[in-house]
PDBQT receptor file of N, H, CA, C and O in Angstrom, charges set to zero:
ATOM      1  N   MET A   1       6.802  -9.888  26.736  1.00  0.00    +0.000 N 
ATOM      2  CA  MET A   1       5.610  -9.111  26.585  1.00  0.00    +0.000 C 
ATOM      3  C   MET A   1       5.829  -7.567  26.416  1.00  0.00    +0.000 C 
ATOM      4  O   MET A   1       5.085  -6.789  25.818  1.00  0.00    +0.000 OA
ATOM      5  N   ALA A   2       6.932  -7.301  27.027  1.00  0.00    +0.000 N 
ATOM      6  H   ALA A   2       7.536  -7.933  27.513  1.00  0.00    +0.000 HD
ATOM      7  CA  ALA A   2       7.258  -5.744  26.777  1.00  0.00    +0.000 C 
ATOM      8  C   ALA A   2       7.772  -5.451  25.526  1.00  0.00    +0.000 C 
ATOM      9  O   ALA A   2       7.602  -4.348  25.008  1.00  0.00    +0.000 OA
ATOM     10  N   ASP A   3       8.514  -6.536  24.892  1.00  0.00    +0.000 N 
ATOM     11  H   ASP A   3       8.652  -7.433  25.313  1.00  0.00    +0.000 HD
ATOM     12  CA  ASP A   3       8.966  -6.237  23.499  1.00  0.00    +0.000 C 
ATOM     13  C   ASP A   3       7.585  -6.083  22.609  1.00  0.00    +0.000 C 
ATOM     14  O   ASP A   3       7.459  -5.173  21.790  1.00  0.00    +0.000 OA
ATOM     15  N   LEU A   4       6.662  -6.974  22.833  1.00  0.00    +0.000 N 
ATOM     16  H   LEU A   4       6.765  -7.713  23.499  1.00  0.00    +0.000 HD
ATOM     17  CA  LEU A   4       5.599  -7.032  21.818  1.00  0.00    +0.000 C 
ATOM     18  C   LEU A   4       4.816  -5.776  22.074  1.00  0.00    +0.000 C 
ATOM     19  O   LEU A   4       4.471  -5.198  21.043  1.00  0.00    +0.000 OA
ATOM     20  N   LEU A   5       4.489  -5.269  23.101  1.00  0.00    +0.000 N 
ATOM     21  H   LEU A   5       4.769  -5.738  23.938  1.00  0.00    +0.000 HD
ATOM     22  CA  LEU A   5       3.918  -4.025  23.415  1.00  0.00    +0.000 C 
ATOM     23  C   LEU A   5       4.631  -2.676  22.826  1.00  0.00    +0.000 C 
ATOM     24  O   LEU A   5       4.032  -1.711  22.352  1.00  0.00    +0.000 OA
ATOM     25  N   THR A   6       5.964  -2.818  22.956  1.00  0.00    +0.000 N 
ATOM     26  H   THR A   6       6.450  -3.603  23.342  1.00  0.00    +0.000 HD
ATOM     27  CA  THR A   6       6.758  -1.859  22.537  1.00  0.00    +0.000 C 
ATOM     28  C   THR A   6       6.668  -1.864  20.805  1.00  0.00    +0.000 C 
ATOM     29  O   THR A   6       6.477  -0.808  20.203  1.00  0.00    +0.000 OA
ATOM     30  N   PHE A   7       6.794  -2.898  20.236  1.00  0.00    +0.000 N 
ATOM     31  H   PHE A   7       6.950  -3.756  20.725  1.00  0.00    +0.000 HD
ATOM     32  CA  PHE A   7       6.569  -3.244  18.889  1.00  0.00    +0.000 C 
ATOM     33  C   PHE A   7       5.325  -2.415  18.164  1.00  0.00    +0.000 C 
ATOM     34  O   PHE A   7       5.281  -1.636  17.211  1.00  0.00    +0.000 OA
ATOM     35  N   LEU A   8       4.397  -2.924  19.019  1.00  0.00    +0.000 N 
ATOM     36  H   LEU A   8       4.432  -3.556  19.793  1.00  0.00    +0.000 HD
ATOM     37  CA  LEU A   8       3.050  -2.396  18.573  1.00  0.00    +0.000 C 
ATOM     38  C   LEU A   8       2.636  -0.982  18.976  1.00  0.00    +0.000 C 
ATOM     39  O   LEU A   8       1.679  -0.418  18.446  1.00  0.00    +0.000 OA
ATOM     40  N   GLY A   9       3.355  -0.451  19.893  1.00  0.00    +0.000 N 
ATOM     41  H   GLY A   9       4.132  -0.909  20.324  1.00  0.00    +0.000 HD
ATOM     42  CA  GLY A   9       3.344   1.039  19.951  1.00  0.00    +0.000 C 
ATOM     43  C   GLY A   9       4.111   1.584  18.885  1.00  0.00    +0.000 C 
ATOM     44  O   GLY A   9       3.613   2.484  18.210  1.00  0.00    +0.000 OA
ATOM     45  N   LEU A  10       5.254   1.163  18.640  1.00  0.00    +0.000 N 
ATOM     46  H   LEU A  10       5.658   0.431  19.188  1.00  0.00    +0.000 HD
ATOM     47  CA  LEU A  10       5.996   1.678  17.417  1.00  0.00    +0.000 C 
ATOM     48  C   LEU A  10       5.288   1.550  16.108  1.00  0.00    +0.000 C 
ATOM     49  O   LEU A  10       5.311   2.417  15.234  1.00  0.00    +0.000 OA
ATOM     50  N   LEU A  11       4.723   0.526  16.042  1.00  0.00    +0.000 N 
ATOM     51  H   LEU A  11       4.705  -0.177  16.752  1.00  0.00    +0.000 HD
ATOM     52  CA  LEU A  11       3.905   0.230  14.531  1.00  0.00    +0.000 C 
ATOM     53  C   LEU A  11       2.812   1.266  14.531  1.00  0.00    +0.000 C 
ATOM     54  O   LEU A  11       2.644   1.948  13.520  1.00  0.00    +0.000 OA
ATOM     55  N   LEU A  12       2.000   1.444  15.677  1.00  0.00    +0.000 N 
ATOM     56  H   LEU A  12       2.137   0.890  16.499  1.00  0.00    +0.000 HD
ATOM     57  CA  LEU A  12       0.924   2.555  15.546  1.00  0.00    +0.000 C 
ATOM     58  C   LEU A  12       1.548   3.790  15.399  1.00  0.00    +0.000 C 
ATOM     59  O   LEU A  12       0.841   4.422  14.614  1.00  0.00    +0.000 OA
ATOM     60  N   ILE A  13       2.584   4.527  15.769  1.00  0.00    +0.000 N 
ATOM     61  H   ILE A  13       3.158   4.014  16.407  1.00  0.00    +0.000 HD
ATOM     62  CA  ILE A  13       3.175   5.587  15.619  1.00  0.00    +0.000 C 
ATOM     63  C   ILE A  13       3.436   5.470  14.028  1.00  0.00    +0.000 C 
ATOM     64  O   ILE A  13       2.823   6.278  13.330  1.00  0.00    +0.000 OA
ATOM     65  N   VAL A  14       4.193   4.647  13.459  1.00  0.00    +0.000 N 
ATOM     66  H   VAL A  14       4.692   3.991  14.026  1.00  0.00    +0.000 HD
ATOM     67  CA  VAL A  14       4.660   4.826  12.026  1.00  0.00    +0.000 C 
ATOM     68  C   VAL A  14       3.306   4.608  11.254  1.00  0.00    +0.000 C 
ATOM     69  O   VAL A  14       3.037   5.291  10.266  1.00  0.00    +0.000 OA
ATOM     70  N   GLU A  15       2.503   3.679  11.714  1.00  0.00    +0.000 N 
ATOM     71  H   GLU A  15       2.723   3.124  12.517  1.00  0.00    +0.000 HD
ATOM     72  CA  GLU A  15       0.893   4.059  10.919  1.00  0.00    +0.000 C 
ATOM     73  C   GLU A  15       0.249   5.170  11.161  1.00  0.00    +0.000 C 
ATOM     74  O   GLU A  15      -0.781   5.321  10.504  1.00  0.00    +0.000 OA
ATOM     75  N   GLY A  16       0.537   6.009  11.910  1.00  0.00    +0.000 N 
ATOM     76  H   GLY A  16       1.374   5.887  12.444  1.00  0.00    +0.000 HD
ATOM     77  CA  GLY A  16      -0.353   7.155  12.161  1.00  0.00    +0.000 C 
ATOM     78  C   GLY A  16       0.243   8.249  11.668  1.00  0.00    +0.000 C 
ATOM     79  O   GLY A  16      -0.466   9.225  11.421  1.00  0.00    +0.000 OA
ATOM     80  N   LEU A  17       1.631   8.301  11.432  1.00  0.00    +0.000 N 
ATOM     81  H   LEU A  17       2.207   7.508  11.632  1.00  0.00    +0.000 HD
ATOM     82  CA  LEU A  17       2.354   9.387  10.823  1.00  0.00    +0.000 C 
ATOM     83  C   LEU A  17       1.622   9.888   9.374  1.00  0.00    +0.000 C 
ATOM     84  O   LEU A  17       1.272  11.056   9.205  1.00  0.00    +0.000 OA
ATOM     85  N   PRO A  18       1.485   9.074   8.595  1.00  0.00    +0.000 N 
ATOM     86  CA  PRO A  18       1.082   9.758   7.307  1.00  0.00    +0.000 C 
ATOM     87  C   PRO A  18      -0.567  10.478   7.460  1.00  0.00    +0.000 C 
ATOM     88  O   PRO A  18      -0.956  11.490   6.877  1.00  0.00    +0.000 OA
ATOM     89  N   TRP A  19      -1.298   9.682   8.347  1.00  0.00    +0.000 N 
ATOM     90  H   TRP A  19      -0.983   8.860   8.820  1.00  0.00    +0.000 HD
ATOM     91  CA  TRP A  19      -2.648  10.388   8.459  1.00  0.00    +0.000 C 
ATOM     92  C   TRP A  19      -2.518  11.769   9.117  1.00  0.00    +0.000 C 
ATOM     93  O   TRP A  19      -3.250  12.714   8.825  1.00  0.00    +0.000 OA
ATOM     94  N   PHE A  20      -1.411  11.824  10.138  1.00  0.00    +0.000 N 
ATOM     95  H   PHE A  20      -0.816  11.056  10.375  1.00  0.00    +0.000 HD
ATOM     96  CA  PHE A  20      -1.456  13.025  10.998  1.00  0.00    +0.000 C 
ATOM     97  C   PHE A  20      -0.821  14.257   9.898  1.00  0.00    +0.000 C 
ATOM     98  O   PHE A  20      -1.350  15.367   9.843  1.00  0.00    +0.000 OA
ATOM     99  N   LEU A  21       0.217  13.934   9.161  1.00  0.00    +0.000 N 
ATOM    100  H   LEU A  21       0.647  13.033   9.205  1.00  0.00    +0.000 HD
ATOM    101  CA  LEU A  21       0.958  14.771   8.625  1.00  0.00    +0.000 C 
ATOM    102  C   LEU A  21       0.284  15.139   7.274  1.00  0.00    +0.000 C 
ATOM    103  O   LEU A  21       0.397  16.299   6.877  1.00  0.00    +0.000 OA
ATOM    104  N   SER A  22      -0.360  14.294   6.594  1.00  0.00    +0.000 N 
ATOM    105  H   SER A  22      -0.452  13.352   6.916  1.00  0.00    +0.000 HD
ATOM    106  CA  SER A  22      -0.938  14.635   5.281  1.00  0.00    +0.000 C 
ATOM    107  C   SER A  22      -2.257  13.807   4.941  1.00  0.00    +0.000 C 
ATOM    108  O   SER A  22      -2.308  12.910   4.099  1.00  0.00    +0.000 OA
ATOM    109  N   PRO A  23      -3.119  14.169   5.585  1.00  0.00    +0.000 N 
ATOM    110  CA  PRO A  23      -4.437  13.115   5.161  1.00  0.00    +0.000 C 
ATOM    111  C   PRO A  23      -4.904  13.347   3.996  1.00  0.00    +0.000 C 
ATOM    112  O   PRO A  23      -5.591  12.424   3.559  1.00  0.00    +0.000 OA
ATOM    113  N   LEU A  24      -4.769  14.375   3.225  1.00  0.00    +0.000 N 
ATOM    114  H   LEU A  24      -4.211  15.125   3.580  1.00  0.00    +0.000 HD
ATOM    115  CA  LEU A  24      -5.313  14.539   1.894  1.00  0.00    +0.000 C 
ATOM    116  C   LEU A  24      -4.373  13.652   1.028  1.00  0.00    +0.000 C 
ATOM    117  O   LEU A  24      -4.931  12.985   0.157  1.00  0.00    +0.000 OA
ATOM    118  N   ARG A  25      -3.080  13.558   1.144  1.00  0.00    +0.000 N 
ATOM    119  H   ARG A  25      -2.627  14.100   1.852  1.00  0.00    +0.000 HD
ATOM    120  CA  ARG A  25      -2.284  12.729   0.349  1.00  0.00    +0.000 C 
ATOM    121  C   ARG A  25      -2.556  11.205   0.587  1.00  0.00    +0.000 C 
ATOM    122  O   ARG A  25      -2.444  10.483  -0.404  1.00  0.00    +0.000 OA
ATOM    123  N   VAL A  26      -2.796  10.799   1.424  1.00  0.00    +0.000 N 
ATOM    124  H   VAL A  26      -2.887  11.386   2.229  1.00  0.00    +0.000 HD
ATOM    125  CA  VAL A  26      -3.322   9.560   2.101  1.00  0.00    +0.000 C 
ATOM    126  C   VAL A  26      -4.504   9.087   1.209  1.00  0.00    +0.000 C 
ATOM    127  O   VAL A  26      -4.521   8.032   0.575  1.00  0.00    +0.000 OA
ATOM    128  N   LYS A  27      -5.600  10.124   1.256  1.00  0.00    +0.000 N 
ATOM    129  H   LYS A  27      -5.587  10.982   1.771  1.00  0.00    +0.000 HD
ATOM    130  CA  LYS A  27      -6.773   9.985   0.362  1.00  0.00    +0.000 C 
ATOM    131  C   LYS A  27      -6.578   9.563  -0.756  1.00  0.00    +0.000 C 
ATOM    132  O   LYS A  27      -7.140   8.651  -1.363  1.00  0.00    +0.000 OA
ATOM    133  N   ALA A  28      -5.594  10.374  -1.108  1.00  0.00    +0.000 N 
ATOM    134  H   ALA A  28      -5.138  11.115  -0.615  1.00  0.00    +0.000 HD
ATOM    135  CA  ALA A  28      -5.129  10.370  -2.774  1.00  0.00    +0.000 C 
ATOM    136  C   ALA A  28      -4.588   8.978  -3.238  1.00  0.00    +0.000 C 
ATOM    137  O   ALA A  28      -4.944   8.370  -4.246  1.00  0.00    +0.000 OA
ATOM    138  N   LEU A  29      -3.768   8.635  -2.421  1.00  0.00    +0.000 N 
ATOM    139  H   LEU A  29      -3.479   9.129  -1.602  1.00  0.00    +0.000 HD
ATOM    140  CA  LEU A  29      -3.124   7.332  -2.414  1.00  0.00    +0.000 C 
ATOM    141  C   LEU A  29      -4.067   6.202  -2.468  1.00  0.00    +0.000 C 
ATOM    142  O   LEU A  29      -4.013   5.239  -3.234  1.00  0.00    +0.000 OA
ATOM    143  N   MET A  30      -4.862   6.427  -1.632  1.00  0.00    +0.000 N 
ATOM    144  H   MET A  30      -4.906   7.210  -1.010  1.00  0.00    +0.000 HD
ATOM    145  CA  MET A  30      -6.069   5.177  -1.327  1.00  0.00    +0.000 C 
ATOM    146  C   MET A  30      -6.776   5.103  -2.937  1.00  0.00    +0.000 C 
ATOM    147  O   MET A  30      -7.041   4.055  -3.526  1.00  0.00    +0.000 OA
ATOM    148  N   ARG A  31      -6.962   6.274  -3.380  1.00  0.00    +0.000 N 
ATOM    149  H   ARG A  31      -6.747   7.126  -2.902  1.00  0.00    +0.000 HD
ATOM    150  CA  ARG A  31      -7.792   6.431  -4.664  1.00  0.00    +0.000 C 
ATOM    151  C   ARG A  31      -6.783   5.467  -5.782  1.00  0.00    +0.000 C 
ATOM    152  O   ARG A  31      -7.229   4.582  -6.513  1.00  0.00    +0.000 OA
ATOM    153  N   LEU A  32      -5.573   5.823  -5.710  1.00  0.00    +0.000 N 
ATOM    154  H   LEU A  32      -5.210   6.542  -5.117  1.00  0.00    +0.000 HD
ATOM    155  CA  LEU A  32      -4.546   5.576  -6.758  1.00  0.00    +0.000 C 
ATOM    156  C   LEU A  32      -4.784   3.792  -6.686  1.00  0.00    +0.000 C 
ATOM    157  O   LEU A  32      -5.093   3.041  -7.612  1.00  0.00    +0.000 OA
ATOM    158  N   LEU A  33      -4.529   3.478  -5.316  1.00  0.00    +0.000 N 
ATOM    159  H   LEU A  33      -4.278   4.088  -4.564  1.00  0.00    +0.000 HD
ATOM    160  CA  LEU A  33      -4.524   1.905  -5.065  1.00  0.00    +0.000 C 
ATOM    161  C   LEU A  33      -6.039   1.108  -5.789  1.00  0.00    +0.000 C 
ATOM    162  O   LEU A  33      -6.028  -0.087  -6.083  1.00  0.00    +0.000 OA
ATOM    163  N   LEU A  34      -6.946   1.762  -5.941  1.00  0.00    +0.000 N 
ATOM    164  H   LEU A  34      -6.955   2.733  -5.702  1.00  0.00    +0.000 HD
ATOM    165  CA  LEU A  34      -7.972   1.198  -6.376  1.00  0.00    +0.000 C 
ATOM    166  C   LEU A  34      -8.092   0.609  -7.763  1.00  0.00    +0.000 C 
ATOM    167  O   LEU A  34      -8.873  -0.251  -8.169  1.00  0.00    +0.000 OA
ATOM    168  N   ALA A  35      -7.042   1.335  -8.460  1.00  0.00    +0.000 N 
ATOM    169  H   ALA A  35      -6.407   2.033  -8.130  1.00  0.00    +0.000 HD
ATOM    170  CA  ALA A  35      -6.478   0.922  -9.628  1.00  0.00    +0.000 C 
ATOM    171  C   ALA A  35      -5.659  -0.111 -10.093  1.00  0.00    +0.000 C 
ATOM    172  O   ALA A  35      -5.457  -0.485 -11.249  1.00  0.00    +0.000 OA
ATOM    173  N   VAL A  36      -5.163  -0.566  -8.906  1.00  0.00    +0.000 N 
ATOM    174  H   VAL A  36      -5.327  -0.263  -7.968  1.00  0.00    +0.000 HD
ATOM    175  CA  VAL A  36      -3.749  -1.411  -8.838  1.00  0.00    +0.000 C 
ATOM    176  C   VAL A  36      -4.644  -2.793  -8.764  1.00  0.00    +0.000 C 
ATOM    177  O   VAL A  36      -5.585  -3.027  -8.005  1.00  0.00    +0.000 OA
ATOM    178  N   PRO A  37      -4.060  -3.650  -9.795  1.00  0.00    +0.000 N 
ATOM    179  CA  PRO A  37      -4.692  -5.071  -9.525  1.00  0.00    +0.000 C 
ATOM    180  C   PRO A  37      -4.427  -5.884  -8.388  1.00  0.00    +0.000 C 
ATOM    181  O   PRO A  37      -3.295  -5.963  -7.910  1.00  0.00    +0.000 OA
ATOM    182  N   GLU A  38      -5.495  -6.545  -7.888  1.00  0.00    +0.000 N 
ATOM    183  H   GLU A  38      -6.415  -6.481  -8.276  1.00  0.00    +0.000 HD
ATOM    184  CA  GLU A  38      -5.316  -7.505  -6.668  1.00  0.00    +0.000 C 
ATOM    185  C   GLU A  38      -3.918  -8.147  -6.485  1.00  0.00    +0.000 C 
ATOM    186  O   GLU A  38      -3.149  -8.001  -5.535  1.00  0.00    +0.000 OA
ATOM    187  N   ALA A  39      -3.769  -8.845  -7.539  1.00  0.00    +0.000 N 
ATOM    188  H   ALA A  39      -4.393  -8.963  -8.311  1.00  0.00    +0.000 HD
ATOM    189  CA  ALA A  39      -2.452  -9.685  -7.717  1.00  0.00    +0.000 C 
ATOM    190  C   ALA A  39      -1.190  -9.070  -7.374  1.00  0.00    +0.000 C 
ATOM    191  O   ALA A  39      -0.335  -9.733  -6.786  1.00  0.00    +0.000 OA
ATOM    192  N   SER A  40      -0.962  -7.646  -7.746  1.00  0.00    +0.000 N 
ATOM    193  H   SER A  40      -1.657  -7.108  -8.224  1.00  0.00    +0.000 HD
ATOM    194  CA  SER A  40      -0.046  -6.908  -7.727  1.00  0.00    +0.000 C 
ATOM    195  C   SER A  40       0.051  -6.430  -6.251  1.00  0.00    +0.000 C 
ATOM    196  O   SER A  40       1.158  -6.311  -5.726  1.00  0.00    +0.000 OA
ATOM    197  N   LEU A  41      -0.887  -6.205  -5.699  1.00  0.00    +0.000 N 
ATOM    198  H   LEU A  41      -1.786  -6.301  -6.125  1.00  0.00    +0.000 HD
ATOM    199  CA  LEU A  41      -0.872  -5.617  -4.334  1.00  0.00    +0.000 C 
ATOM    200  C   LEU A  41      -0.754  -6.931  -3.313  1.00  0.00    +0.000 C 
ATOM    201  O   LEU A  41      -0.326  -6.796  -2.167  1.00  0.00    +0.000 OA
ATOM    202  N   ARG A  42      -1.176  -8.209  -3.850  1.00  0.00    +0.000 N 
ATOM    203  H   ARG A  42      -1.524  -8.319  -4.782  1.00  0.00    +0.000 HD
ATOM    204  CA  ARG A  42      -0.940  -9.620  -2.772  1.00  0.00    +0.000 C 
ATOM    205  C   ARG A  42       0.763  -9.732  -2.985  1.00  0.00    +0.000 C 
ATOM    206  O   ARG A  42       1.493  -9.940  -2.016  1.00  0.00    +0.000 OA
ATOM    207  N   LEU A  43       1.244  -9.585  -4.237  1.00  0.00    +0.000 N 
ATOM    208  H   LEU A  43       0.651  -9.416  -5.024  1.00  0.00    +0.000 HD
ATOM    209  CA  LEU A  43       2.727  -9.688  -4.192  1.00  0.00    +0.000 C 
ATOM    210  C   LEU A  43       3.384  -8.685  -3.500  1.00  0.00    +0.000 C 
ATOM    211  O   LEU A  43       4.197  -9.084  -2.667  1.00  0.00    +0.000 OA
ATOM    212  N   LEU A  44       3.223  -7.262  -3.645  1.00  0.00    +0.000 N 
ATOM    213  H   LEU A  44       2.562  -6.937  -4.322  1.00  0.00    +0.000 HD
ATOM    214  CA  LEU A  44       3.840  -6.065  -2.624  1.00  0.00    +0.000 C 
ATOM    215  C   LEU A  44       3.408  -6.641  -1.184  1.00  0.00    +0.000 C 
ATOM    216  O   LEU A  44       4.354  -6.808  -0.414  1.00  0.00    +0.000 OA
ATOM    217  N   GLY A  45       2.445  -6.890  -0.817  1.00  0.00    +0.000 N 
ATOM    218  H   GLY A  45       1.677  -6.754  -1.443  1.00  0.00    +0.000 HD
ATOM    219  CA  GLY A  45       2.167  -7.364   0.504  1.00  0.00    +0.000 C 
ATOM    220  C   GLY A  45       3.129  -8.742   1.131  1.00  0.00    +0.000 C 
ATOM    221  O   GLY A  45       3.468  -8.851   2.309  1.00  0.00    +0.000 OA
ATOM    222  N   LEU A  46       3.431  -9.654   0.109  1.00  0.00    +0.000 N 
ATOM    223  H   LEU A  46       3.156  -9.565  -0.849  1.00  0.00    +0.000 HD
ATOM    224  CA  LEU A  46       4.165 -10.861   0.358  1.00  0.00    +0.000 C 
ATOM    225  C   LEU A  46       5.599 -10.087   0.595  1.00  0.00    +0.000 C 
ATOM    226  O   LEU A  46       6.160 -10.247   1.680  1.00  0.00    +0.000 OA
ATOM    227  N   VAL A  47       6.144  -9.323  -0.324  1.00  0.00    +0.000 N 
ATOM    228  H   VAL A  47       5.688  -9.193  -1.205  1.00  0.00    +0.000 HD
ATOM    229  CA  VAL A  47       7.483  -8.915  -0.371  1.00  0.00    +0.000 C 
ATOM    230  C   VAL A  47       7.721  -8.237   0.939  1.00  0.00    +0.000 C 
ATOM    231  O   VAL A  47       8.708  -8.460   1.640  1.00  0.00    +0.000 OA
ATOM    232  N   TRP A  48       6.645  -7.294   1.268  1.00  0.00    +0.000 N 
ATOM    233  H   TRP A  48       5.843  -7.113   0.698  1.00  0.00    +0.000 HD
ATOM    234  CA  TRP A  48       6.948  -6.572   2.484  1.00  0.00    +0.000 C 
ATOM    235  C   TRP A  48       6.925  -7.603   3.970  1.00  0.00    +0.000 C 
ATOM    236  O   TRP A  48       7.531  -7.416   5.025  1.00  0.00    +0.000 OA
ATOM    237  N   MET A  49       6.035  -8.670   3.605  1.00  0.00    +0.000 N 
ATOM    238  H   MET A  49       5.542  -8.822   2.749  1.00  0.00    +0.000 HD
ATOM    239  CA  MET A  49       6.226  -9.583   4.787  1.00  0.00    +0.000 C 
ATOM    240  C   MET A  49       7.505 -10.180   4.895  1.00  0.00    +0.000 C 
ATOM    241  O   MET A  49       7.986 -10.333   6.018  1.00  0.00    +0.000 OA
ATOM    242  N   LEU A  50       8.125 -10.540   3.881  1.00  0.00    +0.000 N 
ATOM    243  H   LEU A  50       7.734 -10.416   2.969  1.00  0.00    +0.000 HD
ATOM    244  CA  LEU A  50       9.330 -11.388   3.735  1.00  0.00    +0.000 C 
ATOM    245  C   LEU A  50      10.337 -10.493   4.290  1.00  0.00    +0.000 C 
ATOM    246  O   LEU A  50      11.237 -10.880   5.035  1.00  0.00    +0.000 OA
ATOM    247  N   LEU A  51      10.162  -9.243   3.898  1.00  0.00    +0.000 N 
ATOM    248  H   LEU A  51       9.431  -8.929   3.293  1.00  0.00    +0.000 HD
ATOM    249  CA  LEU A  51      11.362  -8.262   4.345  1.00  0.00    +0.000 C 
ATOM    250  C   LEU A  51      11.273  -7.991   5.808  1.00  0.00    +0.000 C 
ATOM    251  O   LEU A  51      12.223  -7.866   6.581  1.00  0.00    +0.000 OA
ATOM    252  N   GLY A  52      10.047  -7.922   6.073  1.00  0.00    +0.000 N 
ATOM    253  H   GLY A  52       9.276  -8.024   5.445  1.00  0.00    +0.000 HD
ATOM    254  CA  GLY A  52      10.029  -7.765   7.587  1.00  0.00    +0.000 C 
ATOM    255  C   GLY A  52      10.514  -9.004   8.568  1.00  0.00    +0.000 C 
ATOM    256  O   GLY A  52      11.111  -8.887   9.638  1.00  0.00    +0.000 OA
ATOM    257  N   LEU A  53      10.092 -10.236   7.907  1.00  0.00    +0.000 N 
ATOM    258  H   LEU A  53       9.607 -10.331   7.038  1.00  0.00    +0.000 HD
ATOM    259  CA  LEU A  53      10.573 -11.577   8.595  1.00  0.00    +0.000 C 
ATOM    260  C   LEU A  53      12.392 -11.485   8.510  1.00  0.00    +0.000 C 
ATOM    261  O   LEU A  53      13.117 -11.735   9.473  1.00  0.00    +0.000 OA
ATOM    262  N   LEU A  54      12.823 -11.124   7.314  1.00  0.00    +0.000 N 
ATOM    263  H   LEU A  54      12.234 -10.921   6.532  1.00  0.00    +0.000 HD
ATOM    264  CA  LEU A  54      14.440 -10.858   7.163  1.00  0.00    +0.000 C 
ATOM    265  C   LEU A  54      14.769  -9.941   8.320  1.00  0.00    +0.000 C 
ATOM    266  O   LEU A  54      15.518 -10.453   9.153  1.00  0.00    +0.000 OA
ATOM    267  N   LEU A  55      14.397  -8.759   8.549  1.00  0.00    +0.000 N 
ATOM    268  H   LEU A  55      13.789  -8.343   7.873  1.00  0.00    +0.000 HD
ATOM    269  CA  LEU A  55      14.905  -7.879   9.547  1.00  0.00    +0.000 C 
ATOM    270  C   LEU A  55      14.748  -8.540  10.926  1.00  0.00    +0.000 C 
ATOM    271  O   LEU A  55      15.613  -8.447  11.797  1.00  0.00    +0.000 OA
ATOM    272  N   VAL A  56      13.605  -9.209  11.076  1.00  0.00    +0.000 N 
ATOM    273  H   VAL A  56      12.902  -9.285  10.369  1.00  0.00    +0.000 HD
ATOM    274  CA  VAL A  56      13.352  -9.759  12.547  1.00  0.00    +0.000 C 
ATOM    275  C   VAL A  56      14.590 -10.679  12.778  1.00  0.00    +0.000 C 
ATOM    276  O   VAL A  56      15.355 -10.605  13.740  1.00  0.00    +0.000 OA
ATOM    277  N   TYR A  57      14.671 -11.674  11.601  1.00  0.00    +0.000 N 
ATOM    278  H   TYR A  57      14.049 -11.734  10.819  1.00  0.00    +0.000 HD
ATOM    279  CA  TYR A  57      15.707 -12.926  11.744  1.00  0.00    +0.000 C 
ATOM    280  C   TYR A  57      17.077 -11.983  12.149  1.00  0.00    +0.000 C 
ATOM    281  O   TYR A  57      17.802 -12.275  13.100  1.00  0.00    +0.000 OA
ATOM    282  N   LEU A  58      17.279 -10.933  11.362  1.00  0.00    +0.000 N 
ATOM    283  H   LEU A  58      16.690 -10.695  10.590  1.00  0.00    +0.000 HD
ATOM    284  CA  LEU A  58      18.721 -10.354  11.353  1.00  0.00    +0.000 C 
ATOM    285  C   LEU A  58      18.957  -9.935  12.803  1.00  0.00    +0.000 C 
ATOM    286  O   LEU A  58      19.948 -10.244  13.465  1.00  0.00    +0.000 OA
ATOM    287  N   ALA A  59      17.762  -9.076  13.281  1.00  0.00    +0.000 N 
ATOM    288  H   ALA A  59      16.957  -8.826  12.743  1.00  0.00    +0.000 HD
ATOM    289  CA  ALA A  59      17.946  -8.465  14.489  1.00  0.00    +0.000 C 
ATOM    290  C   ALA A  59      17.863  -9.348  15.728  1.00  0.00    +0.000 C 
ATOM    291  O   ALA A  59      18.290  -8.981  16.823  1.00  0.00    +0.000 OA
ATOM    292  N   ARG A  60      17.323 -10.469  15.515  1.00  0.00    +0.000 N 
ATOM    293  H   ARG A  60      16.976 -10.767  14.626  1.00  0.00    +0.000 HD
ATOM    294  CA  ARG A  60      17.427 -11.442  16.591  1.00  0.00    +0.000 C 
ATOM    295  C   ARG A  60      18.329 -12.828  16.541  1.00  0.00    +0.000 C 
ATOM    296  O   ARG A  60      18.353 -13.796  17.301  1.00  0.00    +0.000 OA
ATOM    297  N   GLY A  61      18.967 -12.561  15.488  1.00  0.00    +0.000 N 
ATOM    298  H   GLY A  61      18.948 -11.774  14.871  1.00  0.00    +0.000 HD
ATOM    299  CA  GLY A  61      19.917 -13.684  14.997  1.00  0.00    +0.000 C 
ATOM    300  C   GLY A  61      21.187 -13.575  15.753  1.00  0.00    +0.000 C 
ATOM    301  O   GLY A  61      22.104 -14.366  15.536  1.00  0.00    +0.000 OA
TER     302      GLY A  61
């Protein structure tokens, strides 16, 4: 359970950094993402999830 809470805490830190450091750039990026087709965003999400799974596997393996 401690590992899960540590992971969630680190995830929140990493997710919050761009919003804290440069909220205007994050907003601009959000506007650009509206022009990207859904299929491309889904593929990108799948790739990130697979990379994350690989990292977890390598770290725990």
